[in-house]
N, C-alpha and C positions, 0 to 999 in steps of 0.2 A: 524291232526297232524297222517301224515301216519310215522306209527312206520318202516317199514322198507325203509326209504324213507332220502338219505344222498349226499348230497351238500356240493357243498369245492368248495370255487372261490377265489381270490385275487391275487394280481400282484408280492406276494410273491412263487416263483413259486414251489422254493422249499418242505417250509411248506405245499402246496398244496398239491401238489405229498408226502408229510411226509403225511398226516393223511388222506388222500385216500386211500394210502395203508394197512397201521396200520388197517381203518375200513374192509378193505377186509380181510384181514387175519383175522380177528376178530369174522366174519360173518359166512369164510370156510376157516377153516386154509388150509395149505400147503399139508397137505394130499387129502383132497378131493380138490380142485382148476383144473385136474387135468378134472373131471369129473362132476363140480357144478354150473362153474366162466367160462366167456365171455367177451371179454376185447372189447367195441369198440373203435376204431383209433376217435376223434373228430379233429382233427387238417384239419379242409374240411379251404384253406382258399379262396376255390371260390363257388357260388350256386350248383351249381350241386352238387360238394362234398358236400356240409352240407346237400341237399337233402336223397342224396346216405347214409350219417353217420347218420340220426335221419331214416330213413326208419330202419336201419341193426338194429339201439336202439329198436325200437319198435318190428323186429320179434323178436329181444333176448328173450324181456321181456313178450311175452308173450306166449311164449316158453314152456314146464314143460325144468325140470332140468331132465336129464338122468334117468331110471327107478321111474319118480314120483318122484323125491327127489328133495333136495334144489335145483334154480337155484339163481344167484345172478352177474347180469347184473353190468361191471364198464365202463360209457362211459367217457373217458379219455380225458383230455385235449381238451376240446370240446367250439377252441377258437374262432369260428363262431358266439358263444352268447355272446360275448361284441359288433360284429361287426352291424351296427345301416343298413345298404344299404343290408344284403343276411336276418337281421332279421323281414326287412320289405317284402319279397319276397310271394309270396300267399302262393308257395307249402308249403316251409318253414316254416310258420305260421301254414295252414293245419296242418301239419303232428306234429308239438311242441302241435297244438289243443289237436289233438289226447291223442297224451304221457299223458297229463295235463287231460286230463279225465281220465287217464285207472288208473292215481296217486288218483285221489280225488276217483272214485269206490272202493277204498281200496285193500292188496294187501293178497290173504295169508301168514299163517308162513311160506313160505318158499320161499317165492319170495323179494330180494333184485336187490336195484337201488343204483349206488353212481354215482355221478358225480361230475367230477374236469373238472374246466374252469377255464384260468388265468383273468376272470374279464365274466360283466354278462353289456347288455342295461338291468338299473334298470327301462328304459317308456315300454318296452316291456309286451305282454300279459303275454308269457309265465315267464318271474321274478313274475308279479303277478298272474299265477297261483301257481308260486312253494312257494312264501310265503304263500299259503293256509296251505300246504299240509308235509310242512319239511322246520327246522330250520337252514337257512343258514347260515352258519361257511367261514369267509372274512378272510383269513391272506394279509394284506396290507402290505408297504412297503410306509410309508409317500413320497409326491411330496417337501416335504419343505426339503432339506439339513440339516437347523439347526433342524427341526422334527425327520426326519428321523435317522439323526449321534447320536442321546441318546439313542433313537432302539437298533443300532448293534454293539453299545461299550456295552451294558448290557450282549445282547444277546452274547458274544465272551469273555464279566467277566466269566457269567456264565456257557460256554461251558470249560473255561480254569479252572475253579474251579469245573467244575465236573468231569475233568481228570485229579485230584488234581492237581494242577501248580497253580501258581500266577503269576502277572506280572503286574508291575509299572504302575503306570500313563502315564506316556513320552510315554513308550514304547505300555504301548495300544494305542494312541492316533495317533503314527503313522501307526500302524496293524491296523486300524481303515483308517487312511490313502491311504492304500496303496490296505488292499483288497477292497475299495466302502464298501455299505449296504447291498448287495446281502448277503439271511444266507447262499445258496450253497457254494458261495464263503469264506464267514467265515469259517464254516466246515468245507473245505478244507486248508485252510490254520491255523489252527489251532490244525488238526490228524498231519501234514505237523512237526508244531512245536514242537506238543508232541516226538512223535519219533523222530526228534531231539537231546531231551533235555533226554531222557530214565532216570532215576534215577535220577540227577540235574533238581529240578520240580520249582526254578526261573527261568521267563523268563525277561532277558535282554531287551535293547534299541538293544541293538546289532547283538541276537540273531534276534528279530526285521530284523533289516536292511540288515541280513545276507541271512535269509533263506523265506522271506514271498514275493509274488511272487503279483508285481501289477498288478492291473487291469486293463481295457482301462481309466477308466474316472481318479486312482489313475497316471498311468501314463502320462497322459496328464498334470496332476497337479504339478506331478517330474518336467516336462519340464517345465510351465511357472515359477516350485522357484529356477529354476539354473538359469535360469534369469535374475529375482528378485533380487539374489544374484549374478551374472555377473558369474557364471560359463565355459565359455564358453565353451568349451572340454564338454562335461556336456550335455549341449543344444545341440548343434550337435548330438552324439550319442543320446538323445532320441529323437530329431529330426528325426533320416536318423531312428530309426525302428520307427517310427510311419508309416512315409511315410511309408515302407515297411510293417504294420501290414491295409497299405489303406486309412491312414490318407489323406486327400489333403491341401496343403497348404493353401486352403483359409481358410476353420473348425478351421487352426491353428494360421493368424493370429488372425482371429474373439477371439478365446480365450485370446490373450497379449495384445488386446486392452483393453478386458474388464479386467485383468490386471492392467495394469496401470492406467486403469479408478481408481477401488479397490483405487490403492495402491493414487492416486493423492491425492484424495477425503480424505486417512482417514490421508494423511498425511497436510493436507487444515484445519481437525481435530485438530488434537496437536496444530500445531500452535495456534487455535484459542481459544485453554487450554477447548474443550469439550472430552478428552479424553488423557489419558496418560498411561506409560508400571509401570505396580508394579513387578520388577520382568522378568520373561516372559507372564503374565496372564494381559490383556486390562482392565485398568475401563472406564467406563463412568461415566463424572461429570454429575452433577443434576442442573434442570433453568427450566424458564417458559419458556427462549427463547426457549435454548434448545430441550426440550418437543416440545416447535409451528413447531420449523422445521424439528425436526425429524417424527412426526407425521404425515402432510404434504406430506412426499414422500412415493413411494407405496414400495420402499421396506427398509426398518427403521433396519439401522443396526445395529441400538441395539439387533437386533432377532434371528442378525446371532446369530450360536454357540460359543460360547468364543472362544472354541481353533482355528478353521477357521477367525475369529475375531484376533486375537492375531499376529494368521503369520503372516496375512494381512500386520499389522502393526509396524510388527520385522522387516519386510521386506521395511515398506517404509522408515522407522525412519532413514539410515544413508542418501537417498537424500532428494534433496531441492525443492520446490513444484515449481518452478524454470528449475530447470533439469528431475522431474518427469512429469509436463506441454511438454515439450520438445521431452522428450522420446515416449511422445502419439502422438507427432503428427508427428515423421517419420511414427508409425507405422501405422496411418493412411493417411497417404501420400501414402506408400507401399503398401497399402491394394487396394487406388485407382487407383495406378499407374498395377495393375493385376490387376482389372474389366476394367481397361480404352483398355487390349488387348495389342500387340504388343509383338516384339518376343521372350522377354526376359522369359525364363521359370518358375513361381511358384519356385518355388523349389528355381531354382539360387536367388532370386530379396527375399524367405524367410533367407535365408544361408548367404548373405549380410548382409542384414536386422541384425540379431540375432550378427553379429559381431560388428557392431557399438551399438547393448545395449549394450553388457555385457564390451565393454571396458573399463578398467579403468579412471576414473576422470583425465582429464586435469592438471595437475598441473600447477598453476601462473609463472610466469618466472618476 
């Protein structure tokens, strides 16, 4: 293992960048960086850009420090390492091979290389070479929501605790609903709440609702939540905000369709006695028939995070299976009309759909 080579990668770009920066500052204090630190931008999206970046990194790495002193190279945000097409290019492979050979040959005590990247193609020869000379540190957010949510929640709670603040469970759950799972967004919103609360060390649900900004994904959840709860004015307002943020009516109707599919199946599970609500929290029944049914599904709903599952069940509870099936059919029909062409703008079609979905149930006469 090369003592002076460090590699940080993963889809949690904040933690990757933070740990790489900490290592840079550790081996090259701020007062030395003007003379000893060279930063190479690795954010290449084309083959020729990747070739130039690796070539520049090698040149920097092989150049001794000013006056023969320390030389620290930070190859930063090397995005192309996870691009299989770029990594197969002959020139890129040749240059990365040269860099690998330099690392295997060993570094002098005054040479340091720090690489940070959003990921790396683990089938590549460069990845295999790196594993031989350096300990790779990965910082990844799980891809599945039910795995990512508890990680994000624990991170938020630890940040609030570090600042000396407490937050109750309901407020914490809504906080994560709004921020999403990205560490940078979580840290920014924690800092905002801390500044807002000041000497009051207890964070309530109302504080989160007032101060916490929704991420792009969270805004979409707010949109579908408003539809499920038949809040037409809120749904229209968020819909227009999403359009302003370059979302498309087609993309949003797919989200609505998915929401009604989830609500419909949860309502059917309730009627079958397979789940019930204990307060605001979901409880699944047990039994061989239930296990056999769910285990055959590609997405077992019992693996969904309890907070999200409970929210879907609570939203589905006021509706009948018949009403949910009819609403889903209405969404599917509108989606099909969007795809079939015509002169009616998709945005107008979706606003009309929202009015129908959020209409109060008709009373029987």
